[in-house]
Structures are given as structure tokens and as C-alpha cells.
C-alpha positions in Angstrom: 84.1 82.6 131.0 83.3 84.1 127.8 83.0 82.4 124.0 86.5 84.3 123.6 88.0 83.8 126.0 87.5 79.8 125.4 88.3 80.6 121.6 91.6 82.2 123.0 92.5 79.2 125.7 91.7 77.0 122.7 94.0 78.6 120.1 97.0 78.9 122.7 96.5 74.8 123.7 96.6 74.0 119.8 99.0 76.7 118.3 101.2 77.8 121.0 102.0 75.4 123.9 101.1 72.1 121.8 99.2 69.8 124.4 97.6 67.4 122.8 94.1 67.9 124.2 92.1 70.3 125.2 91.7 72.2 128.2 89.0 71.4 130.2 86.2 73.6 131.7 84.9 72.8 134.9 81.6 74.3 136.0 79.9 74.2 139.4 76.1 74.4 139.9 76.3 75.7 143.4 78.7 76.9 145.8 78.9 74.1 147.6 80.1 72.2 144.6 82.4 74.5 143.9 84.1 74.5 147.4 84.1 70.8 147.3 86.5 70.8 144.3 90.5 70.6 144.7 92.0 74.2 144.8 94.0 73.6 141.8 90.9 72.1 139.6 87.9 74.7 140.4 87.8 76.6 137.4 89.9 75.0 134.5 91.6 71.7 134.3 94.7 71.5 132.3 97.3 68.7 132.2 99.7 70.5 135.2 96.8 70.4 137.2 95.6 66.6 137.1 99.3 66.5 137.3 99.2 67.8 140.5 96.7 66.2 141.5 98.1 62.3 141.2 101.5 64.0 143.0 99.2 65.0 145.9 97.5 61.5 146.0 100.5 59.8 145.7 102.5 61.7 148.7 98.8 61.6 150.6 99.3 57.9 150.5 102.8 57.9 151.6 102.4 59.7 154.4 99.1 57.8 155.3 100.7 54.4 154.4 104.3 55.8 156.9 102.1 58.0 159.6 103.1 55.4 162.6 106.4 54.5 161.6 109.6 56.2 162.0 111.3 57.0 158.9 115.1 57.5 158.7 117.6 58.0 155.4 118.4 54.1 154.2 122.1 55.5 154.2 123.7 51.8 153.7 121.3 51.2 151.4 122.1 54.4 149.0 125.5 53.7 149.2 125.3 50.7 147.1 123.5 52.8 144.3 126.5 55.2 144.4 129.2 52.9 144.8 128.4 51.0 141.1 129.6 53.1 138.8 133.4 53.1 140.2 132.9 49.1 139.3 130.5 48.8 136.6 130.1 50.2 133.3 127.2 52.5 133.2 123.9 51.9 131.2 124.2 52.8 127.5 121.0 55.7 127.9 123.6 57.5 130.2 125.6 58.0 127.0 123.6 61.3 126.9 125.7 62.8 130.0 129.0 61.9 128.2 129.8 65.9 128.4 128.4 66.1 132.1 131.2 63.2 133.4 132.4 66.0 135.8 128.9 66.3 137.2 128.6 62.4 137.5 131.4 62.7 139.6 130.7 65.9 142.1 127.0 64.2 142.4 128.2 61.0 143.5 131.1 61.7 145.2 129.3 64.4 147.4 126.6 61.8 148.4 128.8 59.6 149.8 131.1 62.3 151.1 127.5 64.0 153.2 126.5 60.3 154.5 130.0 59.6 155.4 133.2 61.7 155.2 134.8 58.0 155.6 133.0 56.8 152.6 135.1 58.5 149.7 138.4 56.4 150.2 141.7 57.3 148.7 141.4 54.6 145.8 138.2 56.3 144.6 139.8 59.6 145.1 142.2 58.8 142.9 140.0 57.8 140.4 138.1 60.7 140.5 141.2 63.3 140.1 142.7 61.3 137.1 139.3 61.4 135.8 138.9 65.2 135.9 142.3 66.0 134.7 142.0 63.7 132.2 139.0 66.1 130.8 141.0 69.1 130.5 143.9 70.5 128.2 146.5 71.3 130.9 144.8 70.5 134.2 142.4 73.5 134.0 140.1 74.9 132.6 137.6 71.6 131.9 135.9 69.9 130.0 133.1 68.0 129.9 134.9 64.6 128.9 138.3 63.9 126.8 138.2 65.6 123.4 135.4 68.2 124.3 136.0 72.1 124.4 136.2 73.8 128.0 133.1 74.9 129.3 132.8 76.8 132.8 129.7 74.6 134.1 131.5 71.4 133.6 134.8 73.5 135.4 132.8 74.5 138.1 131.7 70.3 138.6 135.1 69.6 138.2 136.6 71.9 140.8 134.0 70.7 143.3 134.7 67.4 142.5 138.5 68.0 143.1 137.7 69.7 146.6 135.8 66.4 147.8 139.4 64.2 146.9 141.4 65.8 149.8 144.4 66.6 148.0 145.4 62.9 147.1 148.6 62.5 145.6 148.8 66.6 146.0 146.6 66.7 143.3 145.3 70.2 144.3 148.4 71.9 143.7 148.5 70.5 140.1 145.5 72.5 139.3 146.3 75.3 136.3 145.1 78.5 138.4 146.0 80.9 135.7 145.0 78.7 133.0 141.8 78.9 134.5 141.5 82.5 135.6 142.9 83.7 132.4 139.7 82.0 130.9 137.8 82.8 133.0 138.6 86.6 132.0 138.0 85.9 128.5 134.4 83.8 129.1 133.7 87.8 130.4 130.6 89.2 128.6 129.8 93.3 127.5 127.6 93.2 130.5 129.4 91.7 132.8 127.6 88.0 133.1 130.2 85.2 131.9 128.9 82.7 128.9 129.9 78.8 129.6 132.4 78.6 126.3 134.9 81.1 124.5 133.3 79.6 120.9 129.7 79.4 121.6 127.4 79.6 125.1 124.9 81.1 127.2 125.5 84.0 129.9 123.3 83.9 132.4 123.0 83.6 136.5 124.0 80.2 136.5 127.0 80.8 134.1 128.2 83.7 136.3 127.1 82.3 139.6 130.0 79.0 138.4 132.8 81.4 137.4 132.1 83.5 141.0 132.4 79.6 142.8 135.6 78.2 140.9 137.1 81.6 141.6 136.6 82.1 144.9 137.7 78.1 145.6 140.7 79.3 143.6 141.3 82.1 145.4 142.0 83.7 142.3 138.8 86.4 142.4 140.3 89.5 141.5 138.7 93.0 141.2 138.9 92.7 137.4 136.7 89.4 137.4 134.1 91.1 139.6 133.7 94.5 138.6 130.5 94.7 137.1 128.6 91.3 138.4 126.7 92.5 141.3 124.7 94.3 138.6 124.0 91.7 136.4 123.4 89.5 138.9 120.8 91.9 141.1 119.4 92.9 137.5 118.2 89.1 137.1 115.4 89.5 140.3 112.1 89.7 138.8 108.7 91.1 140.6 107.9 87.8 141.8 110.9 88.1 144.6 113.1 85.3 142.8 115.4 85.3 140.2 115.6 84.3 136.3 118.0 83.1 134.2 118.8 87.1 132.9 118.1 90.7 133.6 114.6 91.7 132.9 114.2 88.8 130.6 112.5 86.0 132.8 110.8 84.3 135.4 111.7 83.4 138.4 113.0 80.1 139.0 114.7 77.9 141.9 117.6 76.9 140.3 118.6 80.6 138.9 117.5 82.0 142.1 120.2 79.7 144.3 122.8 81.0 141.5 122.2 84.8 141.6 121.9 84.4 145.8 124.6 82.1 145.8 126.4 84.5 143.6 125.5 88.0 145.7 127.2 86.1 148.7 130.5 85.4 147.4 130.2 88.9 146.3 129.0 90.1 149.8 126.2 91.9 148.1 123.0 89.4 148.9 121.7 92.6 151.0 121.6 94.5 148.1 118.5 92.5 146.6 115.0 92.7 147.6 115.0 90.7 150.5 111.7 90.6 151.5 110.8 89.5 148.1 113.2 87.0 147.9 112.2 85.6 151.3 108.2 85.4 150.4 109.0 83.7 147.1 110.9 81.2 148.6 108.2 80.5 151.4 105.6 80.4 148.5 107.7 77.7 146.8 106.7 75.2 149.9 103.0 73.3 149.5 101.5 72.7 152.8 100.2 69.7 151.4 103.1 67.8 148.9 105.3 69.7 151.8 108.2 69.7 149.1 109.5 72.6 146.8 108.5 73.6 143.7 111.0 75.5 141.6 108.1 78.1 139.8 104.9 79.3 140.6 102.3 77.1 139.4 104.9 73.8 138.7 104.8 70.6 140.5 107.2 69.9 143.7 110.6 68.6 143.0 113.1 66.9 145.5 116.1 69.0 143.8 114.5 71.9 145.1 115.0 71.0 148.4 118.5 72.1 147.8 118.2 74.6 145.0 115.3 76.8 147.4 116.4 75.4 150.8 119.9 76.9 150.2 118.6 79.8 149.5 116.6 80.1 152.8 120.1 79.1 154.5 121.3 82.0 152.8 118.5 84.6 154.1 119.2 82.1 157.7 123.2 82.9 157.9 122.6 86.8 156.9 120.5 87.2 159.8 117.0 87.5 158.0 115.5 84.2 159.5 114.2 81.0 157.9 111.1 81.2 156.0 110.5 77.7 155.4 109.3 74.7 157.3 112.2 72.2 158.1 110.1 69.6 159.5 107.5 69.4 156.7 110.4 68.9 153.9 112.2 66.6 155.9 108.9 64.6 156.0 108.8 65.0 152.1 112.0 63.9 151.6 111.8 60.6 154.1 108.4 59.7 152.7 108.0 60.5 149.1 111.8 60.7 148.1 113.2 57.4 149.0 111.7 54.4 148.5 112.8 51.1 150.4 112.3 49.3 147.2 114.8 51.1 145.3 118.5 53.0 146.4 118.9 56.4 145.5 116.8 59.0 145.8 113.8 60.6 143.7 112.1 63.7 142.3 109.0 62.7 143.5 106.6 59.3 143.9 106.5 57.6 140.6 109.3 58.8 139.2 112.8 56.7 139.3 115.9 57.5 141.4 119.1 59.2 139.5 122.4 60.8 141.0 121.3 64.4 140.3 118.3 64.0 142.4 120.3 61.6 145.0 122.9 64.3 145.8 120.4 67.4 146.0 117.8 65.8 148.0 120.8 65.0 150.2 121.8 68.4 150.6 118.8 69.5 151.0 118.2 67.5 154.0 121.0 68.4 155.4 120.0 72.3 155.9 117.2 71.0 157.5 119.4 69.3 160.1 122.1 72.2 160.9 122.2 75.8 162.2 124.6 77.0 160.7 126.6 80.4 161.7 129.3 82.2 160.1 133.0 81.9 161.2 134.3 84.8 159.4 132.2 87.9 159.8 134.0 89.6 157.0 133.4 86.3 154.9 129.6 85.2 154.8 130.6 82.5 152.5 132.6 80.2 155.1 130.6 78.4 157.8 130.0 75.7 160.8 127.4 73.6 162.4 126.3 74.4 165.7 124.2 71.5 165.7 124.8 67.8 167.6 122.5 64.6 166.2 122.6 64.5 162.6 122.4 62.3 160.1 124.3 63.9 157.6 127.6 66.2 157.5 126.5 69.9 157.2 126.7 71.1 153.7 128.0 74.8 152.6 125.1 76.7 151.1 127.0 78.7 148.8 129.4 75.8 147.3 127.0 73.0 147.4 129.8 70.7 149.2 130.1 69.8 152.8 131.3 72.7 155.1 134.3 70.9 155.9 135.5 70.3 152.4 135.0 73.9 151.5 137.3 75.2 154.2 140.1 72.6 153.7 140.1 73.2 150.0 139.7 77.3 150.3 142.4 77.3 153.1 144.9 75.2 150.8 144.4 77.4 147.5 145.0 80.9 149.9 148.6 79.0 150.7 149.2 79.1 147.2 151.2 82.2 145.1 148.8 84.7 143.9 147.7 84.7 139.9 147.5 88.0 137.8 
């Protein structure tokens, strides 16, 4: 490495990336020493490579210690963690999630339902729909909490939460579909994407997916709402094969890739993207050593991408393109590295604390490794059922991030209601 390159790295380090310590150049004296160095640290040592080596060591320790142990999901153990917020006040540090109340309800309810559909009883379902309706002006659209402005991403979480309530007390028919439809139209941007709020909000593949999901779930997905959306989402695919937040602007990311591919599936347009590059990108997110997924190139493994990337693989599988991941290895990462017998709930990776977000998406990712899904309506590939027997979790619909049975019941109910205009 020349002096100029080293100076450039030091400048980026100090002025652009804000690292607290400089990059360390690693020089091997001979080929043998070079080959014996960890792959990620052959040439440069950075904070990311050092963190990756630590994660890799933690994972290998767990794999070694549990190699002769049959590990299963500790469902009853995790249930204690999920039941807690329905009977106790959440800790003060969770005030940061005050604008994400529908998300917390969705994460907890979905996790309970996935592990045992009887664990989400009517008393809890009543608490959920009452809380959701309290966070809205007219029972739709929905806000992150009482007294806040309606927000598209929170509306998505609210609808998913309500879909888990079995229409207890006829709560499904109380959703103001017309108001939500009119609001969705007001969020549509000139580039055919959707922004998250009327007054202010980002317009990207995530918010656009949320609009399509809400509309499809509520049976209000009209031609006017969909016009131009396909082109917006297709434009988010990058040279890597995955999708970014906005057309021609961002790097491929696991979360945005899920949003774009799920949105295209709702539009029956997934086949119009570069399938081969997408499959290659998904496959490259799984590391042979840790066995889980990362969300971007050169990033650390994270349990939540078990769903974000795993669901994309499932969508490709459902559409007949095959699977491009090692499901057995992913199961091993989840059971041995995202789960601990010492503390309930599921986590990002070894060394991290469990939380409701990761608990949900790790569980859904695990479910997708257990079930082979098939289309139940050839004209609508978002309607799926499992063909698998003997599983630990309920099957997930990879388009909506909900148990497949709940999606079917909710959409069937909404299809019986009068059309909105």
C-alpha cells in the first residue's frame, strides 16, 4: 500500500467516518503467515473486522459447547418475556419507543401467535385493539401513540396487530377503511412512492411497501393507488442485486430488499426484477462461519435478517425460482446463537440483549426454515399454506410478516365488506 493510499485512509478515518482510533495496516512477512491470518484481517484491521472476529469467536464457542446437545426453541421460557408487558409497566428506557406503540403490540402478539396460537387469548386481544384504536383519530389511519400524527409505518403495524385479534368484539369491521384509503392517496408522491406522513416524512421502499400491504390487507388496493408503484420499486434494485431505499440512490440492504420484493409480490411483479442477481445477493448474505445473515455487504451477522433476507428467499421459492440459502445452518444460528437458556427472549447475536423486535423476526425467520410454502391461488401468489408436518412454529406468510392463517382470515373478512372509492 502506497503512502498516498494510507494518507487517504487516515483522512477518511479522522474526518469522514469519525473513528476513535486509526486503521491498522497488517503486513505479512511471508505467504504462510498471510494464509494463516483471518480472512477479514488479511490486509487491514478496522473496528468492523475486529468486531466480526469477536462475533465469529463467540459463535464458534457456542457451536462447540452445544455440538452434542439437541437444542430446541424454549417456547415456554420465551413466553414469560412476551407476557410481561401486558401486566407490568415497561422500563423507563423504553420511552424512546413512545411513537412505536403499535409496533410493540405487533411484535409481542405475533411472537405469541407463532409459538402457540392459543397463547393470544381474548383478554389480551381486547387490550390490543383498544390500544390501537386509541392511537387514531377515527379508527384509522393510525398513530404511533395517543395525540400523535398518523404515520404510515405505524398504520402498517396497527393493521398487522388487529389482524391477530380474530375480530374479537367485531373489531375488524370498525376499521375506517375509507379514511385510510383517502389518506393513502394523500401520501402518494410524484415519483409514485408513498411518504410516511402528510406534513413530513420519508418516501422510500419501506413506506411504499407499508402502503401496499395495508391496502391489500384491507381490500382497498385500487388501480389509482398502484399506478406507477411498480416502476418505483423496480428502480430501487441496485447493481448488487438487492434493493435500496430509493431508486438509483442507495446500497442494497436486507430490510429494504424485503420491502421491495414483498411490495412487488403484492403487485404480481416480482418476476420483472433481476431475479438472478437478487438470488445471488441473498445467498451472499449468509456466512459459512456464523451461519446467519448480515443485512449488507461487509456487515455483521444479525438475527433479524433471518426474516428480512429469509422472507425474500421464501418469496423466490414460492414463485418457483428455488431456494438459495442453507436453512439448516440458519436454524443452528438461531437456536444456538440467538437464544440463551439464561435469559428469555431472542437476540441479535451472542453478547447482545434480547428485545421484542429481534424476538419476532428471529422467530419468523425460523418458521420460514421449517415450512415449505405453496400458493393457494395461482392468480395471487401472496396467499400461501404450509405443506410441512412436524414443526415448532406456525407457518408465516412472507409477504405480510404474519402467521399465514391469520392473513387468510383477515383478508377473507375484508373481501366481504363493501368496496371503497
